[in-house]
C-alpha positions in Angstrom: 0.0 0.0 0.0 2.7 2.4 1.0 4.6 1.5 -2.2 1.6 2.2 -4.3 1.2 5.6 -2.7 4.9 6.4 -3.3 4.5 5.1 -6.9 1.5 7.3 -7.5 3.4 10.3 -6.0 6.3 9.6 -8.3 3.9 9.3 -11.2 2.2 12.6 -10.2 5.6 14.3 -9.8 6.7 13.0 -13.2 3.4 14.3 -14.7 3.9 17.6 -13.1 7.4 17.9 -14.5 6.1 16.9 -17.9 3.5 19.6 -17.6 6.2 22.1 -16.6 8.3 21.0 -19.6 5.2 21.7 -21.8 4.8 25.1 -20.2 8.5 25.9 -20.8 8.1 24.7 -24.4 5.1 27.0 -24.8 7.1 29.9 -23.3 10.0 29.2 -25.6 7.6 29.0 -28.6 6.1 32.3 -27.4 9.6 33.8 -27.0 10.5 32.5 -30.5 7.3 34.1 -31.9 8.1 37.3 -30.1 11.6 37.3 -31.6 10.1 36.7 -35.0 7.6 39.5 -34.5 10.4 41.8 -33.4 12.5 40.8 -36.4 9.5 41.5 -38.7 8.9 44.9 -36.9 12.6 45.8 -37.4 12.4 44.7 -41.0 9.3 46.9 -41.5 11.1 49.8 -39.8 14.1 49.3 -42.0 11.8 49.2 -45.1 10.0 52.3 -43.8 13.2 54.2 -43.3 14.4 53.0 -46.7 11.1 54.4 -48.2 11.5 57.6 -46.3 15.1 57.8 -47.6 13.9 57.2 -51.1 11.3 59.9 -50.7 13.8 62.3 -49.3 16.1 61.4 -52.2 13.5 62.5 -54.7 13.1 65.9 -53.0 16.8 66.7 -52.3 18.7 68.3 -55.1 21.6 70.2 -53.6 25.1 68.9 -52.6 24.1 69.1 -49.0 21.1 66.8 -49.8 23.5 64.5 -51.6 25.8 64.4 -48.6 22.8 63.8 -46.3 21.6 61.1 -48.7 25.0 59.4 -48.5 25.0 59.6 -44.7 21.4 58.3 -44.5 22.3 55.5 -47.0 25.4 54.6 -44.9 23.2 54.7 -41.8 20.6 52.6 -43.4 23.3 50.1 -44.5 24.6 50.0 -41.0 21.1 49.5 -39.6 20.4 46.7 -42.2 23.7 45.0 -41.2 22.7 45.4 -37.6 19.2 44.0 -38.2 20.7 41.2 -40.2 23.1 40.3 -37.4 20.2 40.5 -34.9 18.1 38.3 -37.2 20.9 35.8 -37.5 21.4 35.9 -33.8 17.7 35.4 -33.2 17.7 32.5 -35.6 20.7 31.0 -33.9 19.1 31.5 -30.5 15.9 30.0 -31.9 17.8 27.1 -33.3 19.6 26.6 -30.1 16.3 26.7 -28.2 14.9 24.2 -30.6 17.9 21.9 -30.2 17.9 22.4 -26.5 14.2 21.8 -26.3 14.5 18.6 -28.5 17.4 17.4 -26.3 15.4 18.2 -23.2 12.4 16.4 -24.6 14.5 13.4 -25.6 16.1 13.4 -22.2 12.7 13.7 -20.5 11.4 10.8 -22.6 14.4 8.7 -21.8 14.2 9.6 -18.2 10.5 8.8 -18.2 11.1 5.5 -19.8 13.9 4.4 -17.6 12.9 6.1 -14.4 9.1 6.2 -14.6 8.8 4.0 -11.5 12.3 4.6 -9.9 13.0 8.3 -9.4 15.8 8.7 -6.9 16.5 11.7 -4.7 19.6 12.5 -6.8 17.3 12.6 -9.9 15.1 15.1 -8.2 18.1 17.2 -7.2 19.3 17.1 -10.8 15.8 18.1 -12.0 15.7 21.0 -9.5 19.2 22.0 -10.6 18.0 21.9 -14.3 15.0 24.1 -13.5 17.2 26.5 -11.6 19.7 26.5 -14.5 16.9 27.2 -16.9 15.6 30.0 -14.7 19.1 31.5 -14.7 19.4 31.1 -18.4 16.0 32.8 -18.9 17.0 35.6 -16.6 20.3 36.0 -18.4 18.5 36.0 -21.8 16.0 38.6 -20.5 18.9 40.8 -19.2 20.8 40.4 -22.4 17.6 41.2 -24.4 17.0 44.3 -22.2 20.6 45.4 -22.7 20.3 44.9 -26.4 17.0 47.0 -26.5 18.7 49.7 -24.4 21.8 49.7 -26.6 19.6 49.8 -29.7 17.6 52.8 -28.2 20.8 54.6 -27.3 22.3 53.9 -30.8 19.1 55.2 -32.4 19.2 58.3 -30.2 22.8 58.9 -30.9 22.2 58.4 -34.7 19.3 60.8 -34.5 21.3 63.4 -32.6 24.2 63.0 -35.1 21.8 63.4 -38.0 20.2 66.5 -36.5 23.7 67.9 -35.7 24.8 67.2 -39.2 21.6 68.7 -40.7 22.1 71.8 -38.5 25.7 72.1 -39.6 24.7 71.8 -43.2 22.0 74.4 -42.8 24.5 76.8 -41.1 27.0 76.1 -43.8 24.4 76.7 -46.5 23.3 80.0 -44.8 26.9 81.1 -44.4 27.6 80.2 -48.1 24.4 82.1 -49.1 25.5 85.1 -47.0 29.0 85.0 -48.4 27.6 84.8 -52.0 25.4 87.8 -51.2 28.3 89.8 -49.9 30.5 88.9 -52.8 27.6 89.8 -55.2 27.2 93.2 -53.4 30.9 93.8 -53.4 31.1 92.9 -57.1 28.2 95.3 -57.8 29.9 98.1 -55.8 33.2 97.4 -57.6 31.4 97.4 -61.0 29.6 100.7 -60.2 32.9 102.2 -58.9 34.6 101.1 -62.1 31.7 102.4 -64.3 31.7 105.7 -62.4 35.5 106.0 -62.7 35.3 105.2 -66.4 32.4 107.7 -66.9 34.5 110.3 -65.0 37.5 109.5 -67.2 35.4 109.6 -70.4 33.8 112.9 -69.2 37.3 114.4 -68.3 38.6 113.2 -71.7 35.6 114.7 -73.4 35.9 117.9 -71.5 39.6 118.0 -72.3 39.0 117.3 -75.9 36.2 119.9 -76.1 38.4 122.4 -74.4 41.2 121.6 -76.9 38.8 121.8 -79.7 37.5 125.1 -78.4 41.0 126.5 -78.0 41.9 125.2 -81.5 38.7 126.6 -82.9 39.3 129.9 -81.2 42.8 130.0 -82.5 41.5 129.1 -86.0 38.8 131.8 -85.7 41.4 134.3 -84.5 43.8 133.4 -87.3 40.9 133.5 -89.7 39.8 136.9 -88.4 43.4 138.2 -88.5 43.6 137.0 -92.1 40.3 138.6 -92.9 41.3 141.8 -91.3 44.6 141.7 -93.3 42.7 141.1 -96.5 40.3 143.8 -95.7 43.1 146.2 -94.8 44.9 145.5 -98.1 41.7 145.8 -100.1 40.8 149.1 -98.4 44.3 150.4 -99.1 44.0 149.5 -102.7 40.5 151.0 -102.9 41.7 154.2 -101.2 44.6 154.3 -103.6 42.3 153.9 -106.6 39.9 156.5 -105.3 42.7 159.0 -105.2 44.8 158.0 -108.2 42.2 156.3 -110.5 45.0 153.9 -111.4 43.5 150.7 -112.7 46.2 148.5 -111.1 44.8 149.4 -107.6 41.2 148.7 -108.7 42.2 145.3 -110.1 44.2 144.5 -107.0 41.2 145.4 -104.8 38.9 143.2 -107.0 41.4 140.3 -106.8 41.6 140.5 -103.0 37.8 140.6 -102.8 37.5 137.4 -105.0 40.2 135.7 -103.0 38.4 136.3 -99.7 35.2 134.8 -101.1 37.1 131.8 -102.4 38.7 131.2 -99.0 35.3 131.1 -97.3 35.0 134.6 -96.0 31.9 136.7 -96.3 32.0 138.8 -99.5 33.4 142.2 -98.4 32.0 145.5 -99.5 34.2 147.4 -101.9 33.3 151.0 -102.2 35.1 153.6 -104.4 35.0 157.0 -102.7 36.5 159.4 -105.3 33.7 161.8 -104.6 34.8 162.2 -101.0 38.4 162.8 -102.1 37.3 165.5 -104.5 35.2 167.3 -101.9 38.2 167.4 -99.5 40.5 168.8 -102.2 39.2 172.3 -101.8 41.5 174.7 -100.0 38.3 176.1 -98.4 35.8 173.3 -97.6 32.8 175.7 -97.9 33.5 176.0 -101.6 32.2 172.5 -102.0 28.7 173.8 -101.3 28.7 176.1 -104.3 26.0 175.3 -106.9 28.5 174.5 -109.6 30.5 172.2 -107.4 27.3 170.5 -106.2 26.3 169.9 -109.8 29.7 168.4 -110.7 29.6 166.2 -107.6 26.1 164.9 -108.4 27.3 163.8 -111.8 30.3 162.1 -110.3 28.1 160.5 -107.6 26.0 158.8 -110.2 28.9 157.4 -112.1 30.6 156.3 -108.8 27.3 154.6 -107.6 27.1 152.7 -110.8 30.6 151.5 -110.5 30.2 150.4 -106.9 27.0 148.5 -107.9 28.7 146.8 -110.9 32.3 146.4 -110.1 32.9 143.8 -112.8 31.2 145.8 -115.5 33.8 147.3 -117.9 31.4 150.0 -119.3 30.5 151.3 -115.9 34.3 151.4 -115.0 35.2 153.3 -118.1 32.2 155.7 -117.6 33.3 156.4 -114.1 36.9 157.1 -115.1 35.7 159.4 -117.9 33.4 161.3 -115.5 36.1 161.5 -112.8 38.7 162.9 -115.2 36.2 165.3 -116.8 35.0 166.6 -113.4 38.6 167.1 -112.2 39.3 169.2 -115.3 36.0 171.2 -114.8 36.8 171.9 -111.2 40.4 172.9 -112.0 39.2 175.3 -114.7 36.5 176.9 -112.5 38.2 177.1 -109.1 41.9 177.2 -110.2 44.2 177.0 -107.1 41.2 176.7 -104.8 40.8 173.1 -105.7 43.8 170.8 -105.7 43.6 167.9 -108.2 44.5 164.6 -106.5 46.3 163.7 -109.8 49.4 164.9 -108.3 49.4 161.7 -106.1 48.6 159.4 -109.0 51.1 156.7 -109.9 
């Protein structure tokens, strides 16, 4: 009876241990499933980050974006390698758990076959030690897993901080480059304006200098031309005066030649006026005699011939008529007034 009770107790204990093994197997299966789910989650996160990276890649166009892309790609590659290592590690752990579970199951079956009715105290102690060892292994695995999760979180935090720091540095660098470009553009514009102002000032100064030189040159030319004109005029007047006194044709021809030369050289046509009438009036010893009726009559005749000559200097007939009238009137005045009128013929050449 006592042996039957002990046997039943042993059987109950063996059943309990079997149930515990089943519970452990279920826990291991649950842990394996959890690891697989974590692996799937990590894979999804990696794929999500890869998609985000690809989306960012489509938007970024600058060199900074290219650098960020390379960094993100390298980070993604590192994360992929890390996830791959974690996946392989989880697979290895799973395989080890499976092997261990199989070995434990086989050991339990063998023990159940050989010791189903003969469990000794040392077997119980070994079973207790095995349970304790499994508990320690589970706790170590949980601690390791927790450490890995913590390390992963810290790595992700560090990667995020580095990415933010790098992005900030890129933004600051871009802003500094933009500011520098703006300053260089402003400086270039100022230098260009200064150069243009300087060039404009130089052009204006050169133009002013040239205009001044031209003005001086023009004034000199005008002065020279005026001096030349005055010289021509003086010579012509001298020839006209000589002709008015002497009635010598060479002086008349010289005056006409000078007049034509002035016109040919671009001067305004000068006025040539023979004034023999004035010379005759001044030839009286007493000026009041020129107011006598006879003298006035003679002078009127001379005035007509002289006016015709002055109006038609190139007309030979008017010239001959003037000379004839001048000589005739000189003879008449000499006959009438004797020594009271001095004939200018004494100065003729």
